[in-house]
C-alpha positions, 0 to 999 in steps of 0.5 A, spaced: 739 374 280 745 372 277 752 372 281 758 375 276 763 369 276 770 370 273 775 364 272 779 360 267 773 357 263 774 350 267 782 350 266 781 350 258 784 357 256 791 358 257 795 364 255 798 365 249 806 363 249 810 364 243 818 361 243 821 366 238 828 362 238 824 356 236 820 359 230 827 362 228 830 355 228 824 352 224 825 358 219 832 356 218 834 364 218 841 365 218 844 371 222 846 377 217 853 380 220 854 387 220 861 385 216 857 383 210 852 389 209 854 394 205 855 399 211 860 394 214 864 393 208 870 397 209 870 397 217 874 392 221 870 386 225 869 388 232 868 383 237 865 383 244 865 378 249 860 379 255 861 375 261 855 371 264 855 376 270 855 382 265 849 379 261 845 378 267 847 385 270 845 388 263 838 385 263 837 387 270 838 394 267 831 395 265 833 399 258 828 403 255 823 399 251 825 392 255 820 387 258 820 384 264 818 377 262 816 375 269 812 380 270 808 379 263 807 372 265 804 373 271 800 379 268 798 373 263 796 368 268 792 373 272 788 375 266 787 368 264 784 366 271 780 373 271 775 372 265 768 373 265 764 367 265 757 364 264 753 365 270 750 358 272 743 361 272 744 363 264 747 356 263 741 353 266 736 357 262 740 356 255 741 348 256 733 347 259 731 351 252 736 347 248 734 341 251 727 342 251 727 344 243 731 338 241 726 333 245 720 337 242 723 336 235 724 328 236 717 327 239 710 327 235 706 333 235 712 336 239 709 335 246 714 335 252 711 332 258 713 336 265 717 330 267 721 330 261 723 338 262 724 336 270 729 331 267 732 336 262 733 341 268 736 336 273 741 333 268 744 340 267 744 341 274 748 335 276 753 336 270 754 343 272 755 341 280 759 335 278 764 339 273 765 344 279 767 338 284 772 335 279 775 341 277 776 343 284 779 336 286 784 336 280 786 343 281 784 345 274 778 350 276 779 357 278 773 362 280 773 368 283 767 373 285 768 381 285 770 383 292 771 390 294 775 389 301 780 385 297 787 387 294 785 386 287 777 387 287 776 379 287 775 373 292 777 366 290 771 361 291 772 354 294 768 348 292 763 349 297 762 356 295 761 355 288 756 349 289 752 354 294 751 359 288 749 354 284 744 351 289 741 359 289 741 360 282 738 353 280 732 355 286 731 362 283 731 359 275 726 353 277 722 358 282 721 363 276 720 357 271 715 353 275 713 357 281 706 359 284 706 365 279 708 361 273 702 355 275 697 361 276 699 364 269 698 356 266 691 356 269 689 362 267 691 360 259 688 354 260 681 357 263 681 362 257 683 356 252 677 352 255 672 358 254 674 359 247 673 352 246 666 352 248 665 358 243 668 355 238 663 348 239 657 352 240 659 356 233 660 349 230 668 351 228 671 347 233 677 342 230 681 336 233 687 341 233 684 346 237 681 341 242 688 338 243 691 344 244 692 346 252 698 349 256 701 343 260 699 344 268 705 344 273 703 340 279 703 343 286 709 339 288 713 340 282 717 345 285 718 343 291 720 336 289 725 338 284 728 343 289 729 337 294 732 333 288 737 338 287 739 339 295 740 332 296 745 332 290 749 338 292 749 335 300 752 328 297 758 332 294 760 336 300 
């Protein structure tokens, strides 16, 4: 089961910031004085001088409709660091499918071996693990999980906690894809195809293409071997 993760998308997302004064300067808009408007033609100009202390006091009054800039910045940063992000299991499944399809398109007859599938899956796993380590080490990666006991409903993850979640979801995905149930399903399909082939041969309707078709068998030690490789990689990162 995938764990819901929240974060800052590997540090690539930054909340929007607009410098209104810079935009106004770039547009070169000259301010319009009241005395130059139609309503101010017959009224004398009024000058008001406010000291620095007065300006600070004015901004501190929180006039109706005014915005607390500091509070808004904090809200935006909080939102940027609590975005829903793709689960590890979802990413593993997506990259495994994409990698398999890309390799199948490059190969004669589109056949991808079990060893090549193992390499595709392990490359995806290592890339994710290395991203976790690099992001935490340089301070650009922020990840949370939901926690009802915390003040805001989230708990920040450490590097090792993220690696543990990755390991857990990798094992769940590989079990579902190459585990005992999948191996039994593959064997059943192969037996059915063998029986069908015999029937076709007896009827004289067999063809080279039909003879070549067989679901690739999953070696008995495949799952155990790939999980051990993943555990060793994680152990070397902690």
